[in-house]
N, C-alpha and C positions, 0 to 999 in steps of 0.2 A: 666821620667829618664831612660837612655840607656846609652850604652857605645859600642862603634865602634871600632875595631881596623882592620890590615891588613899588611899582606906582600906579595910582589910581587917578583919573580926569573924567568929569562929565559921566558916561556911559561906560567907559574903557576902562580895562587893567591891561598892566602888562607885569607878567612874572619872570623871574630869571633865577636859575639854581645853578651852583656848581655841583657835581655832587663827587666826592672824595671817597676813594675804596683802596683796598688794599690790591697790590699789583698781583696777586696770585688768583684774582675772580676772575671769570670770565666776561668776557665786551657783551655790553648789552645791544639788544637788537634794537634799530632805529623805530620810530614811532610807528604805531597800528591802530586801525579806527576798528572800534567794535561794538555791538549794540549791547550795552546790558540792562534788562529790563525795560525795552523800547528805547533808551536812550543812547544816543550815540556818545561815545567815548574815546578819546585820544590818550594813547600813552606810552611810552617806551617799555621794552619789555626787559626785565634782570635777566642777566646768563645764566646764573646758576638755578636760581628759584622760579623764574619764569614771572614773578609778581612785577611791582613798579615803585616808584619812588615820587613820580609826579604823574597827574593825572589832571584833564581838564573834561568837562563834557557840555554837550549842547546847551544846555541853561547859562553856560560860562562859569561854573563853579571851576577853579583850579582848585585840588589838594595836592600839597607839596609834605612830604615825610623825609623826617630828620631823623637819626639814633639820637638815642639819650644821652645824656652826659657821664653817666656811670652804667658798669655792668649791673645785671639783674642782680636782686639780694640772693637769688636762691638759683643753681645751676638747671639750666633749662631740659626738660627731657626729650632725648631721642625722636626725632620725628614732628619736633615743636613747629607749628606754623611758622612761614616768613612773613614777618610785619608789611614787605611788599604785597600781601594778599589781603591785608586789611585796606589799603587804600582802593582794591578792586572792588571790596565788597561795598565801600562808601561811595564809590564815585558815581553811582547814577542818581544821587540825591539832587534835588531841585535847588536846594540852598543848603547855605554853612548851618543854621541850625536843624536842617533835617539831616544831614550829615552827622552832625552832634548826636541827635534824638538816635540815630542808628545804631553810633559808637556806642551810648550808654547802655546800648539792648544788648551788646555781645561781653562776652567775656573776656577781659585783657588780659587775664592770668597768663596764657600760653606765650604770649607775647615778649618779646625783649623790648627794655625801654625804648620809647620813641617820643618827637613832638611832633603833632600833624598839623600844620597850618591850615584853613581852609578860608581861601581867599575870593570872593563873588565881585562881580561888578558892583560899581557905587549903585545904588544909595545902601544896599545891605553892609552891613558890618564883619568885618571879618574876624575869626577864633582863632582859637589854637588851643590843641588838647596835648595833655602829657600825661605819660605814664611812665612812673619810675620802677616798675617791678612791684608795687604795695599799692600805690593809691592813683588814681585819675583824676587831673586837675583839669576844669574847662574855664577858660577866660576869654575877653573880647582880643585883640591881637589888633595895634594898634601902628602909625605911621612911627612913632616914636622907638619901638620893639626893631626897626630894620636896622642892621641886618639881621635875620636869624641865624646863628651858628651853632653848629653841635660839632664835639669834639672829644671822644675820650681821652684823648694825650692833652694835659694841660689844657683843659675845658676854659678856666677864666683866662690864663693867658692868650690864647687862642681867640678867644670873643673880643678879648680887649683890643690887641693890636688891630683885627679886622673892623672893629669899629672906629679905630683912631683913622683907618684909610678912608671908609665912609664919609668920615668927618671931614678929611681934606678932599674928597672927589665931590661928594654932594654937596657938605654943608647944610644950611638951613633952607635951602629950597627944595620946591619939588620936582624929581629928577626925570628928565625924558628917557626914553629905550636908550637911546645911545650913552648916556653918562651910567648908568644900570651896566651895560655891555665893558665901560671902560673899568668901571669897579670889578667886576667878575673875572677880568684879565689881568688884574693887579698882581705884581709880584712887589709891591712896597712892604715893610721897609727893603727887603730883600729876597729873593727868591729863597722859597726855604719850607717849614713846618707851618708857620703861622702865615704865610701870607695868603689872599684868597685864592688866587690859583695857586693850587697847595701841589707841593713837591717832597718828600719824603724818599727812602731807599726802599721803603717796606710796602708806601703810599702813596697814591698821588690825584690830582683831580683829572677824574676820566672821562668826565661829558659835561658840556654844557647844553641847558637847556631853555629856551624863551619861549615863552605863552603869551597871546595877544589876544586880549577879548574887546571886540567892539560890537556895535549895535546888528549886524551882519553876520559875523561868526568868529569862529576859533581856530585861530593858526598857533600849532606848535612848531617850531624851529629846534632840531636837533644837531649837537655837535659831537660824533662821539670819540671826543679826543681833549684835551684841556683848553680853553679858550686861548690860552697864548698862543698855540698851534695850530689849532682845526683853520683848515682853509675852506671848506665846504660842510654843508647843512642839508641833512634831509628835513623837507616842510610838508607837511600835511595839514589840509584845512578841513573843517566843517561847518555846516551851518548851523545855526542859532536856533533851538526850537522856539515855539510860542507855546506858552503856557497857557 
């Protein structure tokens, strides 16, 4: 279960993401900067498998991975690759379309179902790739899709609940970064499995990430706890590349 939102204005974009995971998973590592194929990439590091669920590169492209809504139709073989490594493989791409072209050249069969959002700065359009374990679907990602929500426990109910909160907090206006963060901290209508900042006995929101892309650089602010509790953030910034 995860929740993704964003706002795009002029040449800037802000992307916010809650990561929801089982309590048994190891804590993730704060964001690191690495060079992939000559491109600077910033990303947090999954504590179990070493991949990531969100990354941004010096071109200003943000990649955000959410679990699919249903389990894979067939059991995954032992040692099957993590979806987080898929994000790493696509992270150096200069544009959303270039990342999708990379994805189409890969065999998605070993991966569990996922939704992958590719959000560049304006005016390039955003994209969404969805793999259900059988077929890969590619489409435009529009502002009307906000928030993007994944849940394997009552996916329709969770999505509907979080969209109602979005409608109340954001409404029809284009949100600023502070409004996005208010949404991601929300426990409306009550603290629990459907709230945006999620709390269940076996799982919870384990981190909040905010990526800001402007004309000069890319900044990733990361809180390794639920946004309702996190009091400190790790902040990493890289310069924008010149194409």
